[in-house]
C-alpha positions as CSV (number, residue, x, y, z in Angstrom):
1,M,-0.2,0.0,0.0
2,S,1.3,3.6,-1.1
3,Y,0.1,7.1,-1.5
4,V,1.1,9.3,-4.3
5,V,3.1,12.8,-4.2
6,K,2.5,15.2,-7.0
7,W,5.8,17.1,-7.5
8,G,5.3,19.3,-10.5
9,R,5.5,16.8,-13.4
10,E,6.7,14.1,-10.9
11,R,4.4,11.6,-9.3
12,L,6.2,9.8,-6.3
13,H,5.0,6.9,-4.3
14,F,5.5,6.5,-0.9
15,P,4.8,3.2,1.5
16,L,1.8,4.2,3.4
17,P,2.3,4.1,7.0
18,D,0.0,3.3,10.0
19,P,-3.2,6.2,10.2
20,S,-1.9,7.2,14.0
21,T,1.9,8.2,12.2
22,K,2.2,12.5,12.4
23,L,2.0,14.2,9.1
24,S,5.6,15.5,10.3
25,Y,7.3,11.8,9.2
26,I,5.7,12.1,6.1
27,R,7.1,15.6,5.2
28,R,10.3,14.9,6.8
29,Q,10.0,11.1,4.1
30,I,9.0,13.5,1.7
31,A,11.8,15.9,2.6
32,D,14.8,13.3,2.8
33,Y,13.6,12.1,-0.9
34,T,13.3,15.5,-2.6
35,H,16.2,17.3,-0.7
36,L,14.0,20.0,0.4
37,P,14.0,22.2,3.6
38,E,11.1,20.4,5.1
39,D,9.8,24.1,5.8
40,S,10.1,24.9,1.9
41,F,6.8,23.2,1.1
42,K,3.0,23.0,1.8
43,L,1.4,19.8,1.3
44,V,-2.3,20.0,0.0
45,H,-4.5,16.8,0.0
46,G,-8.6,17.1,-1.5
47,G,-7.9,20.7,-1.7
48,A,-6.8,21.7,2.1
49,V,-3.3,22.5,3.2
50,M,-2.5,20.3,5.7
51,K,-1.1,22.2,8.1
52,D,-0.6,20.3,11.2
53,D,2.6,18.1,11.7
54,N,1.1,16.8,14.6
55,A,-2.1,15.5,13.8
56,P,-2.4,11.7,12.6
57,L,-3.2,10.9,8.8
58,S,-6.5,9.4,9.8
59,A,-7.0,13.7,10.6
60,Y,-6.5,14.4,6.9
61,S,-7.9,11.5,5.2
62,I,-5.1,9.8,3.5
63,R,-5.4,6.4,2.3
64,P,-3.8,3.9,0.5
65,N,-3.3,6.1,-3.5
66,S,-4.3,8.9,-1.7
67,T,-2.9,12.0,-4.0
68,I,-1.0,14.6,-2.2
69,A,0.7,17.5,-3.7
70,L,3.9,19.2,-2.9
71,I,3.8,22.9,-3.4
72,G,6.6,24.7,-3.3
73,G,10.3,23.8,-3.2
74,E,11.0,25.3,-6.8
75,P,9.9,28.5,-8.8
76,L,6.2,27.9,-10.1
77,P,4.2,29.9,-12.7
78,T,2.9,32.7,-11.9
79,P,-1.0,34.2,-13.4
80,P,-1.1,37.2,-14.7
81,K,-1.6,39.7,-12.3
82,S,-4.6,41.7,-13.2
83,S,-4.7,45.8,-13.8
84,K,-6.8,45.9,-10.3
85,S,-5.2,44.2,-7.3
86,S,-7.0,42.1,-5.7
87,K,-5.0,42.8,-2.3
88,P,-6.2,45.0,0.0
89,D,-4.1,48.2,0.5
90,K,-1.7,47.3,3.6
91,N,-2.5,51.0,5.7
92,E,-6.3,49.7,5.2
93,P,-7.8,47.7,8.1
94,R,-9.3,44.3,6.1
95,T,-12.9,44.2,6.7
96,E,-15.1,41.6,4.9
97,Q,-16.5,43.4,1.8
98,S,-12.5,43.7,0.9
99,T,-12.2,40.0,1.9
100,L,-15.3,38.9,-0.1
101,A,-13.6,41.1,-2.8
102,Q,-10.5,39.0,-2.6
103,I,-12.6,35.9,-3.0
104,R,-14.5,37.1,-6.0
105,A,-11.5,38.3,-7.9
106,E,-10.1,34.3,-7.5
107,R,-12.9,33.2,-8.7
108,Q,-13.6,34.7,-11.2
109,G,-10.0,34.4,-12.8
110,V,-10.6,30.9,-12.8
111,Q,-14.0,30.8,-14.0
112,N,-12.8,33.4,-16.5
113,G,-9.4,31.7,-17.6
114,L,-8.4,28.6,-15.8
115,A,-12.1,26.5,-16.0
116,K,-12.4,27.7,-19.9
117,E,-8.4,26.1,-20.2
118,V,-9.4,22.9,-18.6
119,D,-12.4,22.6,-20.7
120,A,-10.3,23.2,-24.3
121,F,-7.9,20.8,-22.4
122,V,-10.3,18.2,-22.2
123,A,-12.2,18.1,-25.0
124,N,-9.3,18.1,-27.1
125,L,-8.0,14.5,-25.1
126,P,-8.3,12.1,-27.9
127,P,-11.4,9.6,-27.6
128,T,-9.2,6.2,-28.5
129,P,-6.3,4.9,-26.6
130,P,-3.6,8.0,-27.8
131,Q,0.2,7.2,-28.6
132,Q,3.3,7.5,-25.9
133,E,3.8,10.7,-28.0
134,Q,0.8,12.3,-28.0
135,V,0.9,11.7,-24.0
136,K,4.2,13.7,-23.8
137,T,2.4,16.3,-25.6
138,M,-0.1,16.6,-23.5
139,Q,1.6,16.0,-20.3
140,P,3.1,19.9,-20.0
141,T,-0.5,21.6,-20.3
142,H,-1.9,18.9,-17.8
143,A,1.0,19.8,-15.2
144,R,0.9,23.5,-15.8
145,L,-2.9,23.6,-15.2
146,S,-2.8,21.4,-12.2
147,E,-0.5,23.8,-10.3
148,L,-2.1,26.7,-11.5
149,L,-5.5,25.3,-9.6
150,L,-3.3,24.2,-6.9
151,Q,-2.1,27.4,-6.5
152,S,-5.7,29.1,-6.6
153,L,-6.5,26.7,-3.5
154,L,-3.3,27.7,-1.7
155,R,-4.4,31.7,-2.6
156,L,-7.8,31.0,-1.4
157,D,-7.3,28.8,1.7
158,A,-4.2,32.0,2.7
159,I,-7.6,34.1,2.5
160,N,-8.7,34.8,6.4
161,A,-12.3,35.0,7.2
162,E,-11.7,36.6,10.8
163,G,-14.0,38.1,12.9
164,G,-17.2,36.0,12.2
165,W,-17.5,36.7,8.9
166,D,-20.1,34.1,8.1
167,E,-20.9,35.0,4.3
168,A,-16.9,35.4,3.8
169,R,-16.2,32.1,5.1
170,K,-19.5,30.8,3.2
171,E,-18.3,32.1,0.2
172,R,-14.5,30.8,0.5
173,K,-16.2,27.6,0.8
174,E,-17.8,27.7,-2.1
175,A,-14.9,29.0,-4.1
176,V,-12.3,26.1,-2.6
177,K,-15.6,23.8,-3.9
178,E,-15.3,25.1,-7.3
179,V,-12.0,25.4,-8.0
180,Q,-12.0,21.5,-6.6
181,K,-13.9,20.7,-8.7
182,V,-12.1,22.3,-11.9
183,L,-9.0,20.4,-10.6
184,D,-10.8,17.0,-10.3
185,R,-12.4,17.3,-13.9
186,L,-8.9,18.0,-15.2
187,D,-7.1,15.3,-13.1
188,G,-9.9,12.7,-13.8
189,A,-9.9,13.5,-17.5
190,W,-6.2,12.9,-17.4
191,A,-6.5,9.6,-15.4
192,G,-8.9,8.3,-17.9
193,I,-6.6,9.1,-21.2
194,K,-3.5,7.5,-19.1
195,G,-5.9,4.2,-18.1
196,R,-6.5,4.1,-21.8
197,R,-3.2,3.6,-23.4
């Protein structure tokens, strides 16, 4: 039994430890293999950043064949910046409205850009088992889209809906679900192609 770590274009397989094992064990295992400092990357599973290294793996629902995304440790592509920044001015106090604006800007960026790119990518996948060369040419696009969607999830995770802001919390949750759905569609279609080979 093993779990998969998705790191850029690579998929690394590690033996799955006991469910009571702390997340720090997996972080150390990955750091040893990749030669990355343990604090230089984030681990994402099911669209959520795994933050508590003292929590057991069972708390994160890590099971055989679970996929954990490793974010960081290498320069990642950055999405194009819009003319209007979604981040509030550092001098202004954060409000629920500025937080909502930030969440909506992130969500709209995915809807208007990445979601459409994923739709086009999925629509252009061959209906018959692809040749190895076809898979090789499609892989960089899949990796780029997947990485950008994971970055979007991380940015949403970093938005703090503090002060009992129920509307902001609800909207962030909906945005995370929406982005995760796009990522699942991309990875599901890609897994289908690889499975037909």
